[in-house]
Every structure is written in structure tokens, then in C-alpha cells.
N, C-alpha and C positions, 0 to 999 in steps of 0.2 A: 345367433352368433354372439351378440353382446352378452346374453345371459350365460352362455357356455364359457366365455372368457372370464366372466366374474366368478364362476364356480371354480375354474382352474386356479385363478388367483387366490380363491379361498383356501385351497390346499396349501399354497405357499405361505399364507398367513400363519397357518398352523405349524408348518414343517421347516421353514427356512432357519438355518443355523444363526445363532447369535452368540454373545459372549458366554463363557462358562466360568465357574469358580474353580478353585484349586482341586476340587474333587471331580471335576468334569460335569457338574450339575449346570444345566442351562439357566442363564439369567436373562430376564426380559419378559415382555408381554406376549401372551398368546391371545390373538384377536378373535375370540369366540363371538364377540358382539357382531362382527361383520357377517359371519355365516347366519347367525340368528336374524340379523337385519334383513338379509337377503330372503330368508323364508317368510318373515313377517310382512315384507313389502311386495312380494311376488307370489307367495303361496307355492313356489316351485318345490316339488317333491325331492329333487336332487339336493337342494340345500338342506332339507330336513334329514336326508340320509347322511349328509356330511356331519351334521350336528350329532347324530347318534353314533356315527363311526369314529370321528376324531375327538369328540367331546362327550362321551356317554355319561360320565359322572357329573359333569357340569350341567348337561341337559336335564338329568334327573333332579339335581338339586334345584335348578331354576324352576322347573315345572311343579315339583312336589313341595319344596321347602320355602321357596321365595314367593312364587305366585299362588301357591296353594290351589292348583287347578285339579288335583287328583293324582292318581297313580300313573306313572309314565307308561305302564303297559296297558292302560285302558284303551280299548279300540277307538274310542272317540276323542282321545286326549289331544291329538294333533289338530283336530277341528276346534276344540276348546281353546287351545293355545293360540291359534290364528285368530279366532273370533274375539278373544280377550283384548287383543291390541287394535281392534277396529274402533274403539272409543276415540272420539275426536281429540281429546287431550293427549292420549297416548300416541296417536298418529302424529300429532304435532311434535311431541317429544322425540319420536323416532327420527323425524326429519332434523330436529335441532341437534341430536346426538351425532347424526351422520355429518352435519356441517362442522360442528365444533371439534369432533374427534376423528375426522378423516385422516389426519396425520397425528401420530402420537410418538414421534421420534424423540421429542424432548422428555416425555414421561419415561419412555424406555431407557433413555440414558441416565436420568435421575435414579430410576429404580435400580439399574445395574450398579451404579456407583454406591448407592446407599446400602444395598445388600452385600456388596463386596466389603464395605467398611464394617458392616455387622459381623461378617465372617472373620475378618481380621481381629476385631475386638473381642468376639465371643466365638472362638473356633469350634466349640461343640454344638453350636446352633446350626440346624440344617437350613439351607437356602430353600425357600418355598417356590413352588410354581405359581405364577401370577397370570391370571387371565381376565379379560374384560367381558362384560355382559351388559344386557339391558333388562332392568326390572320394571317395577311400577311405583317408584318413589318410596319404597319401603326400607330397603337395606342399602347401606353404602359399601361396606366391606364384609364379605362372608368368608369365614375361616373354617376349613375342613382338613384337619391334620396338617400336612405341609403344603396345602393349596390355598391360595387367596383369590377370591372372586371380587373384582371391582365393578360395581354397578354404576355405569357412566351417567345414568339418569339422575344420580344424586350429586353430580358435579357440573351443573350447567351454568353456574354463576350466581352471585349474590342477588342480582336483580332479575333473575328468571321469573316470569309472571306467575307460574304455578307456585313457586316457592313463596312469593310475597303474600299469597293468599292462605298458605298452609303452615308456614314455619316462622318462628320468631326471628328477630333481627340477629340475635346472637347465633342461632343455628345457621342462618343463611350466610353468615360471615365465613363459615367453614365449608360451604358447598360450592367450591370453585376448583378449577383445574390444578392449582399449585398445592392443593391439600391431598391429592391422590396418594402420592408417595409417603408423606408423613402418616396418613391414616393407615396405609398398608403396614407400616412399621409399628404403629400403636397397637392395632388389633392383633398382629402376629405376636408381638412381645407379650401382650395380655394373655394370649392363648398358651404361651410357654411359661409365663409367670402369673397365673391367675390370682385373683383376689381370694384369699381364704374366706371361708364362711365365718359369720359372727364377728366380723371386725368392728371395732369402734370407729366412729366417723373420722377421728384423727388418724388412725392407722390406715384407713381406706384412702384418705387424702394424701398421706405420705407415700403410699405405694403407687398411686396414680401419678403423683408428682415425679417420682423416680423414673417411671416409664417415659413420661414426657421429656424429662431431662435427657434420657438416653437418646430419644428420637431427635431432639435438638442437636445433640452431639454428633449423631450419625448424619444428619442433614447439613451440619456445619452452618447453621443459621438458627435464629431464635424463632421457631415456628410457634411455640407455646410459651406463654409467660403467665405464671401464677405464683402465688405465695409459696406453694409447695415445690414448684420447679426451682425457685430461688433457694429453698432450703436444701434441696438435693445438690444444687451447684455448690453451696457453701460447705456441705458435708464432704463433697469430693475434693474441694480445695484444701480442707483440713486433713484429708486422708488421701494424698496423691497416689499411694501405692494400691489403692482399692480398685479392683477391676469392675467393669460394668456388670459382669455376672455376679460378683460378690455384692454389689449394690442392690441388685434386684432380688437376690436370695435372702438378704438380711431382713429379718423381721424385728 
């Protein structure tokens, strides 16, 4: 009975309405991680069916491109997927993700606000679909077209034991809850305004600095502070009629 209730709630996690932008596009998180978690911790086939029914593209990307377990149509792939997470470190991580991210209302609200601001400032930009998943400490944000996947295993806090053993202090400083929305914006904007090939280092740094400046602007707080963010801010101060789109398009 408890399992059945969890599975029904899983449908609501995917389907319940949230805010939409001016075009009717849904804004907010889709909790793919909860259905994934249910399968990985119980092995229940119904949870796997929900993954493949409600999140077919996300499931394929997770298995093939993030975990690199093989082709999603492999007859043995479900067993490989389940077995992969039997590692003691990953089992602990699953438990920690479940505890830290049981409620993500704050992230959902920040995400909706930030992307609505993005749409207001850059009307031609499509609002992406954002979903949460659980990987294996490899990827933070995965961008595929107008879809963003947030790997919660990369946002467990600067002092998370696995991070202390495998990441530098500067990396760990960014691996925390309040970086999820800024990272979504950074990676999405980079997918829309990618770094051209064969850039000189100075040109590379200027472009990244402008992306980070835009994210600070959309978040309405100084998430990122670098020399090149300051240069972007100074440029916009001198050119107040320049739009964010023009800033990012300017080479």
C-alpha cells in the first residue's frame, strides 16, 4: 500500500501544474529524481515503467550519456542500472540526496523567478524544461536543446565527505544548494551563446564574464565575482541602452 501510494505521488510530481510564462510554457522543476530514486531503492518495476513512460528522453540520457551503462534498449540495461547504484558510496549518496532535497520549493520558486526575468530581458529566448536527476558525481547540469537536467548529487554541500576527497576547495565552494539556479542559467546561456572556436584567452574570459554578469543580473545578487564580470558591469554602465542580448552577441 505504501509503495502504491508513492508511485501515484510520482505521477503528480511529473504532472502537477505550476506557473507558466507568457507563452504558456511551464516553469518549474520536474522531479525525475524521485521516480529514479524509487526504482533504485526498491527495484520496483512500476517505478521503472514510470521513468520510461513519463521521462523517456531523460532516462535515455541518464543511462547512455551520463552513466555510460550502455544502450537503453539493451535487454540487460535495467539490471545494469540497478546494480550500478549498489556501490556503498552511491547508496549513501542516494540517502543524502533524499534527505537534503525532499523539499525543493525554494529552488522551484527561484527557478521560476529567474527564468521569468530572463524572458522579460531576452524575449526571444525559449524557457527550458528543467528536471532533477541523480547521477554519479560526474555532471552538474546537462543541457539538451531546451531541456536542463540538474544532477542533485553534485549539490550536496561544500563539506560533503565524498567531495572533500575528490574535489578542490574552489570546486566544492560551488557544489551547494544555492548554486543550482545560477548554474542552470550559466549552462543554458552558454548553450545559446556558445564560445566560438579558436578564441584567444582574453576573448574567452570576456565572453564567460559577460555570461556570469547576466546571471548575476537575473539572480539580482552577486553570485559570481571575477575581473571579467566587473568589466562586463563597467561596460553596461557606460552603455545603458545595451540589452543583455546585445551584450552576449557582441564579439
